[in-house]
C-alpha positions in Angstrom: 1.0 -10.0 -16.1 -1.4 -12.8 -16.7 -5.2 -12.2 -16.7 -7.5 -15.1 -16.3 -11.3 -14.9 -16.1 -12.8 -18.1 -14.9 -15.6 -19.7 -13.1 -13.8 -21.1 -10.0 -13.9 -21.8 -6.3 -11.1 -20.7 -4.0 -9.9 -22.2 -0.7 -7.3 -20.7 1.6 -5.4 -22.8 4.1 -3.1 -21.1 6.6 -3.4 -19.3 9.9 -7.2 -19.6 9.2 -9.3 -21.2 6.5 -11.6 -19.4 4.0 -13.7 -20.6 1.1 -15.1 -18.7 -1.9 -17.8 -20.7 -3.6 -18.0 -21.1 -7.3 -18.5 -17.9 -9.3 -17.0 -16.0 -12.3 -13.8 -14.2 -11.1 -10.7 -12.4 -12.4 -7.4 -13.9 -11.4 -4.3 -11.7 -11.6 -0.8 -13.3 -11.7 1.8 -10.6 -11.6 5.5 -10.7 -12.5 6.4 -10.3 -8.8 4.8 -13.7 -8.2 1.7 -12.4 -6.4 -1.7 -14.0 -7.2 -5.0 -12.2 -6.4 -8.6 -13.1 -6.9 -11.1 -10.3 -7.8 -14.8 -9.9 -8.1 -16.6 -7.2 -10.1 -18.0 -5.3 -7.1 -15.0 -4.5 -4.7 -13.1 -1.8 -6.6 -9.4 -2.6 -6.5 -9.6 -4.9 -3.4 -9.1 -8.6 -4.0 -11.3 -11.3 -2.4 -8.3 -13.3 -1.6 -4.6 -13.1 -2.5 -1.1 -14.5 -1.9 1.8 -12.0 -1.6 5.2 -12.8 -3.0 7.4 -14.7 -2.7 5.2 -17.6 -3.6 5.0 -20.4 -6.2 2.2 -21.3 -8.5 1.6 -24.9 -9.7 -1.0 -25.6 -12.3 -2.3 -29.2 -12.1 -3.6 -31.2 -15.0 -7.0 -31.2 -13.3 -7.3 -27.4 -13.6 -6.5 -26.9 -10.0 -4.0 -24.1 -9.2 -2.0 -24.4 -5.9 -0.3 -21.2 -4.7 2.1 -21.7 -1.8 4.0 -19.0 0.1 7.2 -19.3 2.1 5.2 -19.8 5.3 3.5 -22.9 3.7 0.1 -21.2 3.4 -1.9 -22.4 0.4 -4.4 -20.8 -2.0 -6.1 -23.5 -4.0 -8.1 -22.3 -7.1 -10.3 -24.9 -8.7 -11.2 -24.0 -12.2 -14.5 -25.1 -13.6 -14.5 -23.0 -16.8 -11.8 -20.7 -18.2 -13.4 -17.8 -20.1 -10.2 -15.8 -20.9 -6.5 -16.4 -20.4 -3.9 -13.9 -21.7 -0.4 -12.6 -20.7 0.9 -9.1 -21.2 4.4 -7.7 -20.7 4.0 -4.4 -18.9 7.7 -3.6 -18.3 9.1 -1.4 -15.6 6.6 1.1 -14.3 7.8 4.7 -14.1 5.9 5.2 -10.9 3.4 7.9 -9.8 4.4 11.4 -10.8 3.2 13.9 -8.2 1.8 17.2 -9.2 3.8 20.3 -8.6 2.2 21.2 -5.2 2.6 17.7 -3.8 6.2 17.5 -4.9 6.9 21.0 -3.4 5.2 20.1 -0.2 7.4 17.0 0.1 10.5 19.1 -0.5 9.4 21.8 2.0 8.5 19.3 4.7 11.8 17.5 4.3 13.7 20.8 4.7 11.5 21.6 7.8 11.2 18.2 9.3 10.8 19.8 12.7 7.3 20.6 11.6 6.5 17.0 12.6 7.8 17.7 16.1 10.9 18.6 18.1 13.7 16.2 17.7 12.6 14.7 14.3 15.4 13.9 11.9 15.2 13.1 8.2 16.4 9.7 6.9 15.6 10.4 3.2 12.9 11.6 0.8 11.4 9.1 -1.7 12.5 6.1 0.4 12.3 3.1 -2.0 10.2 0.0 -1.3 9.0 -2.9 -3.5 5.6 -1.2 -3.9 6.8 2.4 -4.5 8.6 5.2 -2.8 7.6 6.5 0.6 7.5 10.3 0.4 9.5 10.9 3.6 11.1 8.5 6.0 12.4 10.0 9.3 12.9 9.4 13.0 11.2 11.1 15.9 12.9 12.3 19.1 12.7 8.8 20.6 14.5 7.2 17.5 11.3 5.6 16.2 11.0 5.4 12.4 8.2 7.5 10.9 6.8 7.1 7.4 5.1 10.2 6.0 2.7 10.2 3.0 2.0 13.6 1.5 -1.1 14.6 -0.5 -2.6 17.8 -1.6 -6.0 16.5 -0.7 -6.1 13.8 1.9 -8.6 11.1 1.2 -9.2 7.4 2.1 -7.1 6.1 -0.7 -4.1 8.0 0.6 -4.5 6.4 4.0 -4.7 3.0 2.4 -1.5 3.7 0.5 0.3 4.6 3.7 -1.1 1.5 5.4 0.5 -0.7 2.7 3.8 1.1 3.1 3.7 0.6 6.9 2.9 -3.1 6.6 5.9 -3.5 4.3 8.3 -1.3 6.3 7.4 -3.0 9.6 8.8 -6.3 8.2 12.3 -4.7 8.1 14.0 -5.3 11.5 16.3 -2.4 10.9 13.3 0.0 10.7 10.6 -1.5 12.8 8.6 -0.4 14.6 7.5 2.2 12.0 4.7 4.8 12.7 2.8 6.7 10.0 1.9 10.3 9.5 -0.7 11.3 6.8 0.0 14.9 5.7 -2.1 17.0 3.4 -3.4 20.5 2.8 -6.9 19.2 3.5 -7.8 15.9 5.1 -11.3 14.6 4.6 -13.2 13.5 7.7 -13.5 9.9 6.5 -9.8 9.8 5.9 -9.0 11.2 9.4 -11.3 8.6 11.0 -9.6 5.8 9.1 -6.1 7.1 9.9 -7.0 7.5 13.6 -8.4 4.0 13.7 -5.1 2.6 12.3 -2.9 4.6 14.7 -1.8 7.0 11.9 -1.2 10.6 12.8 -2.7 13.4 10.6 -0.8 16.6 9.7 -2.6 19.6 8.1 -0.1 21.5 5.9 -0.4 25.2 5.1 1.4 25.6 1.8 1.9 29.4 2.2 3.2 28.9 5.8 5.7 26.4 4.6 6.9 28.8 1.9 7.5 31.4 4.6 4.4 33.6 3.9 2.8 32.6 7.2 3.9 30.3 10.0 1.2 29.5 12.4 -1.2 27.1 10.7 0.6 23.8 10.9 -1.3 21.4 13.1 -0.4 17.8 14.0 -3.4 15.8 15.4 
């Protein structure tokens, strides 16, 4: 990963045009080829980015041109470079779920009919370029469904599932892919966001899934 802190302006030319005026920003160039531009006040969300595959050309005039396979361009004009360093992070081991989340995933895979009549399991931990999807399955109509499982369902979990759905829906063998956000507790804000994005919400009762009680599973 390469980290560059620079005073720069950014122009995007593609399906639309966008301009970021000159300001100090963090530029991340990852090993997968992606380039993202960050400010100091937007948490993890970039101001602009180019997803892989793309190519980066650094001009002698301190102008970076990033081009993706669709021909869209991200042009970064450097005025002053304050920091430039590269770091080898290696292969990431991935997120290790806590015991409850891992067990919920196992239980739901074993009782996939919890999602509805006619559901069938494709596989657990379905691999993608940005991490494994907890459960991938099909509904009674044969539509692919991606399920993200959390112990506590919050907005970041919905965002994570949204990224998986965007990626999975590019695969013609899987698309269209629907999403289900499953958790023991789903925060109101997360439910609103999920509903707005067409993602179903499933409240999981851990005891019921272990066979202690069997009447509290609700799919909204």
